[in-house]
C-alpha positions in Angstrom: -0.1 -0.1 0.1 1.3 3.6 -1.1 1.2 6.3 1.7 1.3 9.5 -0.4 1.4 13.3 0.9 -0.9 15.9 -1.2 -1.3 19.5 -0.5 -5.0 20.3 -1.5 -8.2 21.4 0.2 -10.0 19.1 2.0 -13.4 20.2 0.5 -12.1 20.0 -3.0 -10.1 16.5 -3.2 -11.3 13.9 -4.5 -11.3 10.5 -2.7 -14.3 7.6 -1.6 -13.4 8.7 2.2 -12.4 11.8 3.9 -10.5 10.7 7.0 -10.8 13.7 10.0 -9.5 13.6 13.2 -10.9 15.6 16.0 -10.9 16.1 19.8 -13.9 15.7 21.4 -15.6 19.7 21.9 -17.9 21.8 20.1 -17.5 21.4 16.3 -15.7 24.2 14.9 -12.8 24.9 12.0 -13.3 22.7 9.2 -15.4 20.1 11.1 -17.7 22.8 11.4 -17.6 23.9 7.7 -18.5 20.2 6.7 -21.2 20.1 9.0 -22.8 23.0 7.6 -21.8 21.8 3.8 -23.9 18.8 4.9 -26.9 20.1 6.3 -26.6 20.0 10.0 -25.6 15.6 9.2 -23.1 16.0 11.8 -24.4 17.8 14.4 -26.9 15.9 15.0 -25.1 13.0 15.0 -23.5 15.0 18.1 -27.0 16.2 19.6 -28.5 12.4 19.7 -25.2 11.4 21.7 -24.0 9.1 19.0 -20.8 11.2 18.6 -19.1 13.3 21.1 -15.6 13.2 19.5 -14.5 10.4 22.2 -11.6 8.8 22.3 -11.7 6.3 19.3 -15.3 7.3 18.5 -16.5 7.4 14.9 -19.1 8.5 12.4 -19.4 7.5 8.6 -21.1 9.7 6.8 -21.8 10.0 2.8 -21.3 13.5 1.4 -24.5 13.3 -1.2 -22.4 15.7 -3.1 -22.2 18.3 -0.8 -18.1 17.8 -0.9 -15.8 16.3 -3.1 -15.2 13.2 -0.9 -17.9 11.0 -2.0 -17.9 9.8 2.1 -16.9 11.7 5.5 -15.2 9.7 8.3 -14.5 11.7 11.6 -12.8 10.0 14.7 -12.6 11.1 18.2 -9.4 11.8 20.0 -11.1 12.5 23.3 -10.1 15.6 25.0 -7.6 18.2 24.0 -5.6 18.7 26.9 -5.6 15.3 27.0 -4.4 14.2 23.4 -0.9 12.7 23.2 1.2 10.9 20.4 -0.5 7.6 21.1 -4.1 8.8 21.2 -3.5 10.3 18.1 -2.3 6.7 16.4 -4.8 5.1 18.5 -7.6 7.7 16.3 -5.7 6.7 12.8 -5.7 2.8 13.5 -8.8 3.1 14.6 -9.6 5.0 11.2 -7.9 3.5 9.1 -9.0 -0.4 10.1 -12.2 1.3 9.6 -11.9 2.4 6.2 -10.4 -1.0 5.0 -13.7 -2.8 6.4 -15.7 -0.2 4.8 -14.0 -1.2 0.8 -12.8 2.2 0.7 -9.6 2.3 -1.7 -7.9 5.6 -1.6 -8.6 7.2 1.5 -7.2 11.0 2.5 -6.6 11.8 6.0 -7.0 15.3 7.6 -5.3 16.2 10.8 -6.6 19.6 11.3 -3.7 20.9 13.5 -5.4 24.5 14.3 -8.1 22.9 16.0 -5.6 20.5 17.9 -3.2 21.9 19.9 0.2 20.8 20.4 -0.4 17.3 20.0 2.9 15.4 22.2 4.2 18.5 22.6 6.9 19.8 25.7 10.5 21.4 25.5 11.5 21.4 21.8 8.3 20.5 20.2 8.1 20.1 17.0 4.6 20.5 15.1 5.5 18.4 12.3 6.4 15.6 15.0 2.8 13.8 14.7 2.7 13.4 11.3 5.5 10.8 11.4 3.2 9.1 14.2 -0.1 8.8 11.5 2.6 7.6 9.4 3.6 4.9 11.8 -0.3 3.9 12.6 -1.5 3.9 9.5 1.1 0.8 8.3 0.2 -0.8 12.0 -3.1 -1.0 11.5 -2.8 -2.5 8.1 -0.9 -5.2 9.4 -2.9 -9.0 7.5 -0.6 -12.3 8.0 -2.0 -14.2 4.8 0.8 -16.0 3.5 -0.2 -19.1 4.2 -4.1 -18.6 2.9 -4.2 -20.3 -0.8 -5.1 -18.1 -3.5 -8.5 -18.8 -5.4 -10.1 -17.3 -8.4 -13.4 -16.5 -6.6 -15.5 -13.1 -7.0 -13.8 -10.4 -6.3 -16.6 -8.9 -3.6 -15.1 -12.0 -1.8 -11.7 -10.9 -1.7 -10.9 -9.7 2.0 -10.7 -5.5 1.3 -7.4 -4.1 1.1 -6.3 -0.1 0.7 -4.7 0.6 -2.4 -3.5 4.1 -1.1 -3.8 6.6 1.8 -2.8 10.4 1.3 -1.9 12.7 3.9 -3.3 16.1 3.3 -0.7 18.2 4.3 -1.0 21.9 5.6 0.9 23.9 3.7 3.0 23.0 0.3 6.3 24.7 2.2 6.0 22.3 4.9 6.0 19.0 3.0 9.8 18.4 3.4 9.9 18.8 6.9 6.6 16.5 6.8 8.0 13.9 4.8 11.0 13.5 6.5 9.0 12.4 9.7 6.5 10.1 7.2 9.6 8.4 6.4 11.2 7.6 9.8 7.3 6.5 10.9 7.3 4.2 7.6 10.9 2.7 8.0 9.5 1.9 12.1 6.4 0.4 11.3 8.0 -1.5 8.4 10.3 -2.8 11.2 7.8 -3.8 13.7 6.3 -5.9 10.4 8.9 -7.8 10.2 8.6 -8.7 13.7 5.3 -9.5 13.9 5.9 -12.3 10.2 8.6 -13.7 12.5 6.4 -13.9 15.1 3.7 -15.2 13.3 5.5 -17.6 11.7 4.7 -21.7 12.6 7.1 -23.5 14.7 7.7 -26.5 11.9 8.4 -23.0 9.4 10.2 -20.2 12.0 13.2 -23.1 13.1 16.1 -21.5 14.7 18.3 -21.7 11.4 14.9 -20.1 9.5 15.5 -17.1 12.0 19.1 -17.1 11.4 18.3 -16.7 7.7 15.5 -14.1 8.0 18.5 -11.9 10.2 20.7 -12.6 7.3 18.8 -11.3 4.8 17.8 -7.5 6.7 21.2 -7.5 7.3 22.4 -7.6 4.2 19.2 -4.9 3.0 19.9 -2.4 6.0 23.9 -3.2 5.9 24.4 -4.5 8.9 26.8 -7.5 9.8 25.3 -10.3 11.2 27.1 -13.8 11.9 25.4 -17.2 13.2 27.4 -19.8 15.9 26.3 -23.2 15.2 26.9 -26.1 18.2 30.5 -26.2 17.5 31.1 -22.5 18.2 29.0 -22.4 20.8 30.6 -25.7 22.5 33.7 -24.8 22.2 32.4 -20.9 23.9 31.2 -23.4 26.8 27.6 -22.4 26.5 26.1 -25.2 28.0 23.1 -23.9 29.5 21.9 -22.8 25.5 23.1 -26.1 24.4 21.1 -28.5 27.4 18.0 -26.8 26.2 18.4 -27.4 22.8 19.7 -31.0 23.1 16.0 -32.4 22.8 14.9 -31.0 19.3 16.2 -32.2 16.0 16.7 -28.4 15.2 19.9 -27.5 15.8 20.7 -24.0 17.7 21.8 -21.0 16.3 23.0 -17.8 18.3 22.4 -14.8 15.7 25.2 -12.4 16.6 24.2 -8.6 14.8 25.9 -5.4 14.6 25.8 -2.2 13.9 27.9 0.8 14.0 25.7 4.5 13.6 27.5 6.2 16.0 31.1 7.0 17.2 34.0 4.6 16.6 34.9 4.6 20.2 31.6 4.8 22.0 30.6 1.9 24.1 27.5 0.1 21.9 24.4 -1.1 23.7 23.7 -4.8 23.6 20.0 -6.1 22.8 19.4 -9.6 23.8 16.3 -11.6 22.7 15.5 -14.8 24.0 14.5 -16.9 20.9 12.6 -20.3 21.7 11.3 -20.4 18.2 9.2 -23.3 19.7 8.5 -24.0 23.8 6.8 -27.2 24.8 8.2 -26.9 28.0 10.7 -30.0 27.3 10.2 -33.2 29.7 8.1 -30.7 32.3 5.2 -30.7 29.3 2.9 -27.9 29.3 -0.9 -28.6 29.5 -2.1 -29.5 25.5 -4.4 -26.3 25.8 -2.9 -23.1 24.0 0.3 -24.5 23.3 0.4 -23.7 19.5 0.6 -19.9 20.8 4.2 -21.1 22.3 5.8 -20.7 18.5 5.5 -16.6 19.8 7.8 -17.8 22.9 10.9 -16.3 19.8 9.3 -12.5 20.8 12.4 -11.5 22.2 14.5 -12.3 19.7 12.0 -11.3 16.7 12.1 -7.9 18.9 15.8 -7.9 18.8 16.1 -8.2 14.9 13.3 -6.0 14.1 14.9 -3.4 16.6 18.4 -4.0 14.7 16.5 -3.2 11.5 15.3 -0.4 12.4 17.9 1.4 13.6 20.1 0.5 10.6 17.4 1.9 8.3 16.7 4.5 10.3 20.5 5.3 10.8 20.4 5.8 14.2 23.6 7.5 15.0 24.5 5.0 17.8 26.3 1.7 18.2 24.3 -1.7 18.5 24.6 -5.4 19.2 21.7 -7.5 18.9 22.1 -11.1 20.3 19.6 -13.8 19.8 20.3 -17.6 21.2 17.9 -19.3 19.2 16.6 -23.0 20.1 13.6 -25.4 20.5 12.6 -27.0 23.5 11.6 -30.1 22.9 11.1 -33.6 24.5 12.6 -36.7 23.8 15.4 -39.2 25.1 18.2 -36.7 24.8 16.2 -33.5 26.4 17.4 -32.6 29.6 15.5 -33.7 32.8 14.5 -32.0 36.0 17.5 -32.3 38.3 20.0 -32.5 35.6 23.1 -29.6 36.0 24.3 -27.5 33.4 27.2 -25.4 33.2 27.0 -21.5 31.3 29.9 -19.9 29.9 30.6 -17.7 32.5 31.4 -21.2 34.7 28.1 -21.0 36.4 26.8 -24.3 37.0 22.8 -24.6 37.1 20.5 -27.4 38.8 17.3 -27.6 36.5 14.3 -28.1 38.5 11.7 -27.3 35.8 12.5 -28.0 31.8 10.2 -25.3 31.7 12.0 -22.2 32.7 14.2 -22.7 29.8 14.2 -19.1 28.9 16.2 -17.9 31.6 19.0 -20.7 30.5 19.4 -19.1 26.9 19.7 -16.0 27.7 22.5 -17.0 30.2 24.9 -17.8 27.9 23.7 -14.7 25.7 23.9 -12.3 28.9 28.0 -13.8 29.4 28.5 -12.9 25.4 27.0 -9.5 25.5 30.0 -8.5 28.4 33.1 -8.9 25.6 31.1 -6.0 24.1 31.9 -3.5 27.5 28.6 -2.3 26.5 27.0 1.1 28.0 24.2 -0.9 28.9 22.2 -3.6 28.0 18.7 -4.6 27.6 17.2 -8.2 27.4 13.6 -9.2 25.9 12.5 -12.1 26.6 8.4 -13.7 26.7 9.6 -15.4 30.3 7.3 -15.8 32.7 3.5 -16.1 33.2 3.5 -14.7 36.2 3.8 -11.5 34.5 1.1 -12.1 32.6 -0.9 -12.6 36.4 0.7 -9.3 37.3 0.3 -7.1 34.4 -1.9 -8.5 32.1 -1.3 -7.3 28.1 -1.2 -4.1 29.4 2.4 -3.3 30.3 5.7 -5.2 30.2 7.7 -5.6 33.5 11.0 -4.1 33.8 13.8 -5.4 36.6 17.4 -4.1 36.6 20.4 -2.9 38.3 20.5 0.8 36.6 17.6 2.9 37.5 18.9 5.6 34.8 18.1 2.9 32.1 14.9 1.6 33.7 13.6 5.3 33.7 14.5 6.2 30.3 12.7 2.5 29.1 9.3 3.8 31.2 9.6 7.2 29.8 10.0 6.3 26.2 7.2 3.8 26.9 4.7 6.9 27.8 5.9 8.3 24.4 5.1 5.1 22.0 2.6 4.2 23.7 4.3 0.3 24.5 4.0 0.7 28.5 6.2 -0.6 30.8 5.9 -1.2 34.8 9.1 -1.2 37.2 9.3 -4.1 39.6 11.7 -4.5 42.3 14.8 -6.9 42.8 15.0 -7.2 45.9 17.9 -9.4 47.5 15.5 -12.5 49.2 14.8 -13.2 44.9 18.5 -13.4 44.8 18.8 -15.6 47.8 15.8 -17.7 46.0 17.9 -18.7 43.0 20.5 -20.3 45.1 20.8 -24.4 45.3 21.8 -26.7 47.4 24.1 -28.8 44.4 24.8 -25.9 42.0 25.6 -22.3 42.2 21.9 -22.0 41.1 18.6 -22.8 40.3 16.6 -22.1 37.3 13.2 -21.7 39.8 12.7 -20.6 43.5 11.6 -23.2 45.7 7.6 -23.5 46.1 6.2 -20.6 47.9 8.7 -18.2 47.2 6.3 -16.3 44.4 7.0 -13.2 42.7 7.7 -15.3 39.6 8.5 -12.4 37.0 11.1 -11.4 39.7 12.5 -14.9 39.9 13.4 -14.9 36.7 15.1 -11.6 36.5 17.2 -12.2 39.7 18.4 -15.7 38.0 19.6 -13.7 34.8 21.4 -11.0 36.9 24.0 -13.8 37.8 25.1 -13.4 34.4 25.6 -9.8 33.5 28.8 -8.6 35.1 28.5 -4.9 35.9 27.6 -3.5 33.4 24.1 -1.6 33.5 21.2 -3.8 32.7 17.3 -4.0 32.0 15.6 -7.1 31.9 11.9 -6.7 29.6 9.6 -9.4 30.6 7.3 -9.1 27.2 5.2 -12.3 28.2 1.6 -10.6 28.1 2.5 -7.8 25.5 4.2 -9.7 23.0 1.0 -11.4 22.1 -2.8 -10.9 22.7 -5.9 -12.1 22.1 -7.8 -8.7 21.5 -7.2 -6.7 18.5 -6.6 -3.0 19.4 -6.5 -0.1 16.9 -3.5 -0.5 15.6 -2.3 -3.8 17.1 -3.7 -7.0 15.9 -4.6 -10.0 17.3 -1.6 -12.2 18.2 1.9 -11.5 18.0 1.8 -7.9 18.3 5.9 -6.6 17.4 6.0 -4.6 20.9 9.6 -4.0 22.2 10.9 -2.6 18.8 9.1 1.2 18.8 10.0 1.0 23.1 13.9 0.0 22.0 14.3 2.6 19.1 12.3 5.4 21.3 15.3 4.6 24.2 17.8 4.7 21.6 16.8 8.0 20.4 16.8 9.1 24.3 20.2 7.9 25.0 
């Protein structure tokens, strides 16, 4: 689908649907003019209480020739004083999805700045920035995963509705170039999220560890960052017994994906992103219940986000040095699989008593976090669909963050507010670190019954492999996958984390 920019009068532009975003208030400005042309049809909807401009509220009207657009779609953003870039994204996503379902082909979106105030304003406010958020939301809202649906020669009316283009109505010809810059950035960011979602949605029989590695290589060639993949022999030489232990039950060999992007100063210490890459998680010998196990194809979401983030940083040409590490493996039960009670040795020499083979994410991350230390990073951020406890605590509304560096955690939480990918901090108390000490090894991969705080316990385990570098752990178990469609987020794999990390990198 094409995303276009055009400067034109919204009253005379030819389109099958003119989309107008508005805040919750009395009809004024362009909205009032359109209502007058429609003979008060819009104000009648307001009077009847059917449309008030509330957040994501919609009103679709046939223009009946009153102006050039065939239809008018008005979408609310809530109260003007509460409007943010996130409410702008949500309103845009709501509008675009409705336009697509209504089988419009070439809608035009109008964002009447003069009626909106400083959305996303603050110090250094740039009035062109909202257009990047709009472009981002447009393309995120139109995500479809239909790779495995057969294409049949049916009646075109039976085909799923799709847009051909969306035109963003620029407020002034002189601003087209400045707005285009933000739109291009929004499109590149949305593309990286789409890459991440596509990886999350791939079935386990396709998205094996080597598939994930091949996709990372393709993206590296396309966006000009480096990517190498360590195989079993290299992992054995590095002593990655924790990662290899998880992988040994599967017919598919593991892959350790190393991506490097150097866009910053030559001697600038890099930031390392580590993403859990369990391409399918049965739980191993500690087998999961069958119901819902099909969703465990998304257990590589942290790895997908790491790949998507490197792609985004490189395509956006961010002035940072960035490393992405993805320990990819499949967790399967077999005659070779690790068993509860087995002891593994990680690459830093620490021994781990495996009490539950379904707590495998922390095992593969352990070796990856040790590997990260060789870069002497300025910060390490890991992402993982690590614990069901996180889903219990925060649902699908926010990711949990636990770490050793409050400044880094604050940056992540602030970035989450800006981009709409929320983060909530949990404490890393000493009691949780004691809870992962083993009687027969250095560590155990789960705490004893009764300790609780499963999300924090997982982070406490990981802390033993981080070293002295600033570190934050993001548990994205609830945000990486959702059963509820949202304004610009689909059911299933959400791509959560890419926009959060890019916003954090920009702030750093």
